[in-house]
N, C-alpha and C positions, 0 to 999 in steps of 0.2 A: 258569667259565661260570655266570652267574646266571640261573636260569630259574624262572618261577612260573606257576601256574594257579590261578584262583579260580573258584568257582561260586556264584552267587547269583541272585536274581530280577533280570532286566534291565529295560529300558525297557518291554518288553511282556511279558505273562504267559507263564510256562512256557518260558523260554529258558535256555541255558547261557551264563553270563557267564564269559569266559576271557581270560587275558592271557598272551602269549608273548614272551620276549626274542628280539630279531632273530637269526636264524640258529640258534636252539637248539631242542632238544626240550623239550616241556613235561612236567612232572611235577606230581603233586598237592602242594599246599602243606602241609607238615607241620602238624599241630595243635600248639597250645602245651601240650605235656606235658612231664613230666620230674620231677626231684627238687624238693622244696619249697625255700623260700627259705633255710631254715637249712642244709639240705644243700648248696645251691649256695654259701652263704657259706663252709662248711667246705672245699669244693673250692677256692675262690678263695684261701684262706689256707694251703693245703697246701704241701708241700715244692716248691721251685723246680724240682728235677729232674723231678718228676712233671708239672708244668705244661709244661716243655720237651718232654718225651716226647709229651704229648698234642698239642702244636702240631706237632711233627715228623710224627706219625702223620697228622694232618689234612692236612698239605702233601703227603705221599706219596699219600694217598687222592685228593686233588684232581688231582694229576698223573696218577694212574692212570686216573681217569675221563676226563680230557682226551684221553689217548692212545687210549682205547677209542672215544670219540666220533669222533675224527679218523679212526681206522681204519675205522669204519663208513661215514663219509662217503666216504672214498677208495674203498671197495668198491663204492659206487653211482655212481662217476664224477662227483663234485661239481665237478671241474675242467672238465668238458665238459657243461654242462647242456643237455638236449635239450627243446625245446618241441614239443608235438604240433602238426602243421600246421593242425589245425582249431580250435585254441584261440588266444584273443587273448593279448597280452603279459601281461595281468593274470590269465590262467588261465581266463577266462570262455569257456564254450561256449554258443553262441547259436542259437536257433531262431525262426522267424517272419520276416515280410517287413520289409524295411528301411523301407517306407513306413508302417508301423504308427504310430498316433497317439501311443502311449505305450510307453516302454521300462521294463522291469522287470528288476531284478537281485536274485538271491538268493545270499547267502553261506551255505553250509551245510557240515556235516560228516556223512559217511555213517554215523558211529557215534552221532550226536547223536539221542536219542529225541524231542526236540522238533522236530527237522528231519523226522523220520519222521512225526510227527503232522501237521506242516504239509503234507507230501506227501499224506497221506491225506485231509485236510480241504479244503485249498485247491488241491491239485494238479489235480483235474478241472476246476476253474474256470480255472486257468492254461492248461491244454491247450485248452479251448474258446475262450478269448480269443485264443490264438495261432492256432488254426485259422481263426477268422473274421477275422483280420487286425487285431484291435483292439490287441494288444500284441506287442512283440518281447521275448522272454524270454531272459535269460542266467543261467546257473548257474556259480558259482565254487566248485569243490571245495576245501575247506580241511582242514587236519589239525591241529586243536587238541587232540584228546582222547587222543592217544597213537599208538603205532606202527601199530596196525591202521587208524587213520584215514589215515596215509600210504599203507599198502598198498592200501586201498580206492580212494583217489583215483588212485593210480598205475594200478590195474587198470581204472578207468573210462576213463582216457585211453588205455590200451592197447586198449580195445575198438574204438576207431576212430570216425570221424565218422558212419558209417552205423549204428552200434549203441550210441553213447554214451547216448542217452536211454533205450533199453530196458534197458541195463545199470544206469543211474542208478536207474530204477524198481525193478529187481530187487534191487539192494543194499538199498534201503530196505524193500522187502517182506520181505526175509530178514535183517533186522538182528538181531544177537545182542548181548548185554550188552557194553559197551565193553571192549576189551582182554582178552577172555575166551579168546583163542586160537582163536576160531572162523574167522577169516579167514586161513586158510592158503593157500599157493600153489595147492594142489590144489583147495580150495573155490572160490577166486576164478576159477580156470580153468574149473571146472565151471559156474559162473554164466554164463560166456561161451557154453558149449555150450547152456545152457538158453534163452538169448535169441537164438541163431543167429549169434554172432560168426563171421565167415568169414575174418578176417585170418590168414594163415599164421604170422605172427610174434607172435600174441597170447600164447601160452603162454610163449615165451621173454622177451617184454616184461615179463610179470609176474615171472618167475623172476629176471630180471636187474635188476629195479627201474629200468627205463629212465628213467622220468619222476619218480623220487623226488626228485632235486635240484630239479626244476621245481616239484613239489608244495610243497616246503619254501620255495622262493622265492615262490610264490603266497601262501602263508600269511603270510609275513613282510610282503609288500607290503600285504595286507589289514590286518594289524595296524598297520602304519605309517600307513595311511589312516584309522585309528580304528575299524575293525570289531573289536569285542571281545566279541561274543556270537554264537551260532548258534542258530536261523537269524536272519539280518538281511536285511531287504527294503528295496530302494530302488525307488520308483515315480515315474517321471518325473524321475529324478535326485535326488529328495529322500528322506530317511528316511521309511519308511512309518509311519503312525500305528499304535498298538497294535491298533486295531480291524481293521486289514488282515490280521491273522493268523487271521482267520476267513473263510469263503467269501464271505458276504454283505458283510463289511467290505472285503475285497479288491476285490470288484467295484465297490463304492461309491468306493473310493480311486482306482481306475482311471478311473471316470467323472469324478471331480473333476479328475484330472490331465489328462484330455482336454478339459476345459472344459465338461463337461456336467453 
C-alpha cells in the first residue's frame, strides 16, 4: 500500500496541502535522511546474502502492515458501509434554504488548524448568510491528517442531524494538536453531552466506529475530485478565490457569485 501526505502552502494562504492514496490511511512523508552517499555505496556493494536478508525483511514487514490494516478495516465493518441519513452521498451535511441564490461548500478536517481559523474568522459570516437565505452551505468532513481526523468525523456524524452543527462548532472550538491522543472515545462522547446530543445510540456509534468506513469513502471521493488541501471552499460551484478565506473577501465572493 503506497500512501503519502505532504504539507505546503496551497493556492490560498495558510492551508494544509495534502494527498492521500485511494482507500489508504495517510502518514507523514519521511524526510530525505539517512547515510551519506559513500555509506550507501558500501551497502550496495556488500555481500549478496545481506542484501537478500534485507529484502526478505522488507517483504515480511510490508505483509505485516497489510494484515494489520485489513484487520482494522474489518473491525469497523468496511464491508457494510453505513451512510448517515442526513448526509449526501459525497458526505456533505447541508444547512440553509434550497432557494438560496448561492451554494457554498467547504471541505475541512476537524484537526486542521487552518480550518479552525476559517471557522473563527469566516464562520460567523457564513451563519449570517445562511440565516438570511443568501447562501446554502455544505460541510464535507474529511480525514486527511490521521486517525483522530477519522474519529472526529465519525463522531460528528454520530451526533445526528439535529446536533451536527453544534458538534461541528464544538470540535473546532476544542481542537487539540493533531493526533495528540486528545480525541478519545470518552472525550468525543463528552463533547456530545456538552452540546446536548440526545440520540440514545450516540455513545455506541462512537465506540463502534459506525461511520468510519463512510468517512474514509468521503475522503477518497474528495481526493479523486481534486480536493488536496483543507480548508477548500467552493462558491457557486467554482473554487473560491484566495480572498474568500477572510470574512470580507468571503462576503464579496458570494455577492459576485450572486451577480451583484
